[in-house]
C-alpha positions in Angstrom: -0.2 0.1 0.0 2.8 2.4 0.8 4.8 2.1 -2.5 1.1 2.7 -3.8 0.6 5.9 -2.3 4.0 6.9 -2.9 3.9 6.3 -6.6 0.7 8.5 -6.8 2.0 11.5 -5.1 5.0 11.1 -8.2 2.2 10.8 -10.6 0.6 14.3 -9.1 3.9 15.8 -8.5 4.5 15.6 -5.2 7.4 14.2 -4.0 6.4 11.7 -0.9 8.2 12.6 2.5 11.9 11.3 2.1 12.5 9.4 5.2 14.5 11.3 8.0 18.1 9.2 9.0 17.6 8.2 12.6 20.0 9.0 15.5 22.4 12.1 15.4 23.3 12.9 11.5 27.1 13.3 11.2 27.2 14.5 7.8 25.3 14.3 4.5 27.8 13.5 1.8 27.8 13.2 -1.8 29.2 9.0 -2.5 30.9 8.4 -5.9 31.9 4.3 -6.5 34.6 3.6 -8.4 35.4 -0.2 -9.1 39.4 -1.7 -7.8 38.2 -5.3 -9.1 36.0 -8.8 -9.6 37.3 -11.7 -7.7 36.2 -15.7 -7.9 36.0 -17.7 -11.2 32.3 -16.9 -10.6 32.6 -13.6 -12.2 33.4 -13.7 -15.3 29.6 -12.5 -16.1 30.7 -9.1 -13.7 31.0 -6.1 -15.5 31.5 -3.4 -12.7 30.9 0.2 -13.9 31.0 3.3 -11.6 27.4 4.3 -11.2 26.1 7.9 -10.8 26.9 9.8 -7.8 24.2 10.2 -4.9 23.8 11.6 -1.8 23.4 9.4 1.9 23.8 10.5 5.6 26.1 8.7 8.1 24.4 9.2 11.7 24.8 7.8 15.2 22.6 5.9 16.9 22.7 4.9 20.7 25.6 3.5 21.5 27.6 2.0 19.1 24.5 1.9 16.6 25.2 3.6 13.1 22.8 4.4 10.3 23.2 5.1 6.9 21.0 6.4 4.7 20.0 7.0 1.6 17.7 10.1 0.9 15.1 8.2 -1.6 11.2 7.5 -1.0 11.1 4.4 0.5 14.8 3.7 1.6 15.1 1.9 4.4 18.2 2.9 6.6 21.3 0.4 6.7 21.7 0.0 10.4 25.6 -1.2 11.5 28.0 0.1 14.2 30.9 3.0 14.3 33.7 2.7 16.8 35.0 6.6 17.1 34.8 7.5 13.5 35.0 3.9 12.1 31.7 2.4 10.7 30.9 -0.6 9.5 27.4 -2.0 8.2 26.2 -5.2 6.0 22.8 -6.4 4.5 22.3 -10.0 2.7 19.1 -10.3 0.6 18.6 -14.0 0.2 16.6 -15.8 -2.1 17.4 -13.5 -5.8 16.5 -15.5 -8.7 18.6 -14.3 -11.9 17.2 -15.7 -15.6 19.4 -18.7 -15.5 19.7 -20.0 -12.6 17.5 -23.1 -10.8 19.0 -22.0 -7.5 18.8 -19.0 -5.7 21.0 -16.6 -5.3 21.9 -14.6 -2.0 23.7 -10.9 -2.1 25.5 -9.5 0.7 26.5 -5.8 0.8 29.2 -4.6 3.2 30.3 -0.8 3.9 33.7 0.3 6.0 35.1 3.1 5.8 35.7 6.3 8.0 34.1 9.5 9.0 36.8 12.2 8.2 36.8 15.3 10.6 38.2 18.8 10.3 40.3 20.7 13.3 37.1 22.0 14.3 35.4 18.4 14.8 32.8 18.6 11.9 32.8 15.7 9.1 33.8 16.8 6.0 35.0 13.6 3.7 33.8 9.5 4.2 36.8 7.2 2.8 35.6 3.2 2.3 34.5 0.3 0.3 32.0 -1.4 -0.3 32.3 -5.3 -1.1 29.1 -6.8 -2.9 29.0 -10.7 -2.8 26.7 -13.2 -4.3 26.7 -16.6 -3.8 24.4 -20.1 -4.1 21.9 -19.9 -1.7 21.7 -22.3 1.0 18.6 -24.0 0.0 19.1 -27.6 0.6 16.5 -28.9 -2.1 19.2 -26.9 -4.8 20.3 -28.6 -7.9 22.8 -26.2 -9.2 23.7 -28.9 -11.7 19.7 -28.3 -12.9 19.6 -26.3 -16.0 17.1 -23.6 -16.8 18.3 -22.6 -19.8 20.6 -23.6 -22.6 24.3 -22.7 -22.0 26.2 -20.5 -23.8 28.7 -22.1 -26.5 31.7 -22.6 -24.5 30.0 -22.8 -21.1 29.2 -25.8 -18.7 25.7 -23.0 -17.4 23.8 -20.8 -17.8 23.9 -19.7 -14.4 27.2 -17.3 -14.0 27.6 -19.5 -10.2 27.5 -22.8 -11.6 30.7 -24.7 -11.9 33.0 -22.4 -10.4 34.2 -24.4 -7.4 32.9 -25.7 -4.4 31.4 -22.8 -3.0 30.9 -20.5 -5.6 30.9 -17.0 -5.2 31.5 -13.7 -7.0 32.8 -10.3 -4.9 33.2 -7.4 -6.8 34.5 -4.0 -4.4 34.3 -0.2 -5.0 35.9 2.5 -3.3 33.6 4.7 -1.7 34.4 8.3 -1.3 32.2 10.5 0.2 32.5 14.7 0.4 
């Protein structure tokens, strides 16, 4: 229902209210992602590119909690931890279905970085890394060798993670900088 309401507001020419970032904001940054590497035999399909810059907020929560928020309609904050100005966030999306794969995939996103401050203690930059790990889900009923489509010429499977080893995975890394 929330998505329908937001869609109705957008179609009417009104922006829905952006979700507030919980906690005490440390800084609002314009982030840029720069691909650094793709690791793993299963990454042959990966063609990492630099997405457009995006706004984000880093916020401290009670105790050692931290939040990473994207000021977009319907965006949920990523919740993690901080120690001083060092932060860490991770989320996992399970049960992703990718065309050509008979097994569902899991995507883990991990963000680690540091808020950089000026002499007055104000947050002025963010430096870190984002790592995406794509792997076969742990569903015991899954048969990764099952074909759901004819494999491309020279390939044993049309699922990019099948045939990449006992625990196939793909890891794509980006440098994350915010100013």
